[in-house]
VMD Tcl script that draws the C-alpha trace (Angstrom):
set ca {
  {0.00 0.00 0.00}
  {1.45 3.34 -1.12}
  {0.89 6.47 0.99}
  {1.57 9.98 -0.35}
  {3.81 12.45 1.51}
  {2.28 14.85 4.01}
  {3.70 17.48 6.36}
  {2.71 16.02 9.71}
  {5.00 13.70 11.70}
  {3.75 10.12 11.60}
  {4.29 7.10 13.82}
  {3.36 3.44 13.85}
  {3.65 0.43 16.12}
  {3.43 -3.11 14.73}
  {0.96 -5.07 16.84}
  {1.08 -8.44 15.05}
  {2.96 -10.00 12.14}
  {5.54 -8.24 10.00}
  {5.91 -6.14 6.84}
  {8.40 -4.04 4.90}
  {8.45 -0.26 5.27}
  {9.92 1.48 2.22}
  {10.24 5.23 2.91}
  {11.25 7.59 0.09}
  {14.93 8.44 0.47}
  {15.58 5.63 2.96}
  {16.55 1.98 2.65}
  {13.60 -0.39 3.12}
  {13.38 -1.97 6.58}
  {11.48 -5.02 7.77}
  {9.19 -4.32 10.69}
  {8.20 -6.98 13.20}
  {5.74 -7.19 16.07}
  {6.67 -4.63 18.71}
  {8.71 -2.39 16.37}
  {8.09 1.36 16.56}
  {8.75 3.93 13.81}
  {8.62 7.73 13.97}
  {8.88 9.91 10.84}
  {9.36 13.57 11.93}
  {8.38 14.72 8.43}
  {6.41 12.02 6.65}
  {7.58 11.52 3.05}
  {5.87 9.12 0.68}
  {6.16 5.51 1.83}
  {5.02 1.99 1.02}
  {3.95 -0.82 3.35}
  {4.21 -4.23 1.74}
  {4.60 -7.94 2.42}
  {6.85 -8.24 -0.65}
  {9.12 -5.52 -2.03}
  {8.55 -6.86 -5.55}
  {4.80 -6.17 -5.54}
  {3.48 -3.10 -7.36}
  {1.86 -0.92 -4.66}
  {-1.70 0.40 -4.62}
  {-2.13 4.09 -3.76}
  {-4.14 4.60 -0.56}
  {-6.46 7.59 -0.37}
  {-6.25 9.68 2.84}
  {-8.82 8.64 5.45}
  {-9.72 9.36 9.04}
  {-11.24 5.92 9.56}
  {-10.59 4.49 13.00}
  {-9.78 1.13 11.44}
  {-8.68 0.36 7.90}
  {-8.14 -3.08 6.38}
  {-6.30 -3.93 3.16}
  {-6.09 -7.17 1.24}
  {-8.41 -10.00 2.33}
  {-11.55 -8.56 3.91}
  {-12.28 -11.52 6.19}
  {-10.35 -13.88 8.43}
  {-7.45 -13.13 10.77}
  {-5.04 -10.39 9.75}
  {-1.50 -11.35 8.76}
  {-0.22 -8.00 10.04}
  {-1.79 -5.41 12.36}
  {-0.38 -1.94 12.89}
  {-1.42 0.99 15.07}
  {-0.47 4.36 13.63}
  {-1.26 8.02 13.57}
  {0.15 11.50 13.18}
  {0.46 14.71 15.16}
  {1.38 18.30 14.47}
  {4.39 20.32 15.53}
  {3.83 24.05 15.93}
  {4.07 25.22 12.32}
  {6.16 28.19 13.44}
  {9.11 25.91 14.14}
  {8.25 22.71 12.29}
  {11.06 23.23 9.78}
  {13.67 23.63 12.53}
  {12.39 20.62 14.49}
  {12.40 18.40 11.42}
  {15.87 19.58 10.40}
  {17.27 18.71 13.84}
  {15.81 15.20 13.99}
  {16.73 12.02 12.11}
  {14.55 11.43 9.04}
  {13.40 8.10 10.50}
  {13.55 6.70 14.03}
  {13.17 2.91 14.17}
  {13.13 1.25 17.59}
  {13.01 -2.52 17.43}
  {11.24 -4.77 19.88}
  {13.60 -5.59 22.71}
  {15.52 -2.33 22.49}
  {15.31 0.13 25.39}
  {11.99 1.94 25.40}
  {10.11 -0.38 23.04}
  {7.88 -1.83 25.77}
  {7.05 1.63 27.13}
  {6.20 2.86 23.62}
  {3.86 -0.08 23.14}
  {2.03 0.70 26.38}
  {1.73 4.37 25.38}
  {0.40 3.44 21.94}
  {-2.19 1.16 23.53}
  {-3.28 3.97 25.86}
  {-3.60 6.34 22.89}
  {-5.69 3.78 21.01}
  {-7.96 3.20 24.02}
  {-8.42 6.93 24.61}
  {-9.04 7.72 20.93}
  {-11.86 5.18 20.74}
  {-13.45 5.89 24.14}
  {-14.81 9.45 23.49}
  {-14.80 10.27 27.20}
  {-14.73 13.79 28.72}
  {-11.25 15.31 28.51}
  {-10.34 13.07 25.57}
  {-8.48 15.72 23.54}
  {-6.43 16.93 26.51}
  {-5.38 13.40 27.47}
  {-4.56 12.47 23.86}
  {-2.42 15.59 23.48}
  {-0.40 14.73 26.59}
  {-0.04 11.06 25.67}
  {1.26 11.93 22.20}
  {3.74 14.39 23.71}
  {5.04 11.63 26.00}
  {5.15 9.22 23.06}
  {7.36 11.65 21.13}
  {9.72 12.16 24.07}
  {9.96 8.42 24.69}
  {10.78 7.81 21.02}
  {13.55 10.41 21.10}
  {15.11 9.67 24.48}
  {16.20 6.14 23.54}
  {17.62 7.09 20.15}
  {20.72 9.26 20.71}
  {23.18 6.45 21.50}
  {22.57 4.99 18.04}
  {22.58 8.09 15.84}
  {26.13 9.26 16.45}
  {28.05 9.17 13.19}
  {24.94 8.17 11.21}
  {22.90 11.30 10.62}
  {23.42 14.94 11.56}
  {20.93 16.55 13.91}
  {20.24 17.60 17.47}
  {20.12 14.00 18.71}
  {23.50 13.24 17.17}
  {24.88 16.29 18.98}
  {23.37 15.21 22.29}
  {24.80 11.71 21.79}
  {28.29 13.24 21.88}
  {29.02 13.87 25.58}
  {31.32 16.83 24.89}
  {28.95 18.52 22.44}
  {26.02 17.82 24.77}
  {27.68 19.96 27.42}
  {27.84 22.90 25.02}
  {24.26 22.36 23.81}
  {22.96 22.30 27.37}
  {24.77 25.53 28.13}
  {23.03 27.16 25.16}
  {19.63 25.82 26.21}
  {20.11 26.81 29.85}
  {21.17 30.39 29.07}
  {20.16 31.32 25.54}
  {20.38 35.06 26.32}
  {24.10 34.94 27.05}
  {26.41 36.46 24.43}
  {27.98 33.14 23.51}
  {31.09 32.87 21.38}
  {32.51 29.75 19.74}
  {35.41 29.99 22.21}
  {33.01 29.93 25.19}
  {31.17 26.88 23.87}
  {34.42 25.11 22.96}
  {35.62 25.66 26.51}
  {32.40 24.15 27.87}
  {32.93 21.13 25.61}
  {36.58 20.84 26.64}
  {37.95 21.26 23.11}
  {39.94 23.70 21.05}
  {37.91 26.22 19.07}
  {38.73 24.67 15.68}
  {38.05 21.08 16.73}
  {34.79 22.04 18.46}
  {33.48 24.07 15.50}
  {34.20 21.28 13.02}
  {32.80 18.53 15.28}
  {29.66 20.52 16.11}
  {28.89 21.32 12.46}
  {29.42 17.69 11.43}
  {27.24 16.26 14.21}
  {24.43 18.83 14.40}
  {24.40 19.86 10.74}
  {25.09 23.57 11.24}
  {27.78 25.78 12.86}
  {27.42 26.56 16.62}
  {26.47 30.23 16.20}
  {23.90 29.40 13.52}
  {22.38 26.86 15.89}
  {22.26 29.53 18.61}
  {20.52 31.93 16.19}
  {18.02 29.27 15.07}
  {17.25 28.40 18.69}
  {16.77 32.04 19.64}
  {14.40 32.62 16.72}
  {12.43 29.48 17.60}
  {11.99 30.76 21.16}
  {11.07 34.21 19.87}
  {8.33 32.81 17.62}
  {6.94 30.86 20.52}
  {6.91 33.94 22.76}
  {5.28 36.10 20.07}
  {2.50 33.59 19.45}
  {1.83 32.40 22.99}
  {2.72 35.10 25.53}
  {2.62 38.30 23.39}
  {5.11 40.28 25.54}
  {6.54 43.68 24.53}
  {9.35 43.39 22.00}
  {11.91 44.71 24.47}
  {11.09 41.81 26.76}
  {11.41 39.26 23.95}
  {14.77 40.79 23.01}
  {16.03 40.62 26.58}
  {14.94 37.01 27.08}
  {16.72 35.67 23.99}
  {19.89 37.75 24.10}
  {19.39 40.96 22.10}
  {20.28 44.35 23.57}
  {17.23 46.17 22.23}
  {13.87 45.68 20.56}
  {15.29 47.26 17.42}
  {18.24 44.85 17.27}
  {15.90 41.91 17.79}
  {13.47 43.14 15.11}
  {16.28 43.52 12.60}
  {17.60 40.02 13.31}
  {14.09 38.53 13.21}
  {13.30 40.17 9.87}
  {16.60 38.99 8.42}
  {15.87 35.43 9.57}
  {12.16 35.14 8.69}
  {11.66 37.74 5.98}
  {9.14 39.78 7.99}
  {9.03 41.92 11.10}
  {7.84 40.47 14.45}
  {4.60 42.45 14.17}
  {3.91 41.18 10.64}
  {4.72 37.64 11.73}
  {2.35 37.80 14.70}
  {-0.33 39.55 12.62}
  {-0.15 36.86 9.95}
  {-0.87 34.34 12.68}
  {-3.83 36.33 13.95}
  {-2.03 37.78 16.95}
  {-1.38 41.34 18.13}
  {1.88 42.55 19.66}
  {2.10 45.03 22.50}
  {4.73 47.75 22.53}
  {6.68 49.62 19.87}
  {7.85 47.66 16.86}
  {10.86 48.51 14.71}
  {10.14 49.06 11.06}
  {13.14 46.91 10.13}
}
mol new
graphics top color blue
foreach p $ca { graphics top sphere $p radius 0.5 }
foreach p [lrange $ca 0 end-1] q [lrange $ca 1 end] { graphics top cylinder $p $q radius 0.2 }
display resetview
């Protein structure tokens, strides 16, 4: 069965049997009962019992249960799957910092916990009880964290991204310093010192593991936090600037416009929000 690409992150857990998962741009993998897969940005993919079979395109559906192949009798493979949405403001950054596919096999750390979470999500989705949406939102958040927390030890040297950086103990120290104090006027020398490396070695190792230079990562992280503040808390621009490390509202507005192509006020207005306080015309 062939599924077209879509923007939302997708996940699946194999409940019974096995199948091949052939994701565009990735090598096909065989999934078995208990295996979990997370696709941070879902490209086109095919699920099949035989890689030599010509796939059938599946139309999008919101059906609670969908069966392919033989309509009666026991299923040869059962899978629980779904999708969720990252905040569109930072979806591109999140996807860029994650591996293109996370595959946790049955028996690996976290697989049993993921199965229990998936079962809880399935139960809650079908129950239609009061508070259903709130509980589902929290369960999916935990599912995402569980999928990511057991992956870093196996991504080092395989694919650039935030998890690969966190898997490197020295780089993780520098990343945590950035996350703990994003407003500080960090230099590459400061971060290299935190990692216990020379400036040149740190810069090269960081860029190779994370996929971008340290100062670019700092800028991307600051802008991600700024977008979140603008859309959720709506503080004055001077306060946003102070919280993410800019000396003035004007300096922040200039940097934001350079990064996003629009001013903070235009960005918030396009999302149906209103900023308080003076806004630079930059």
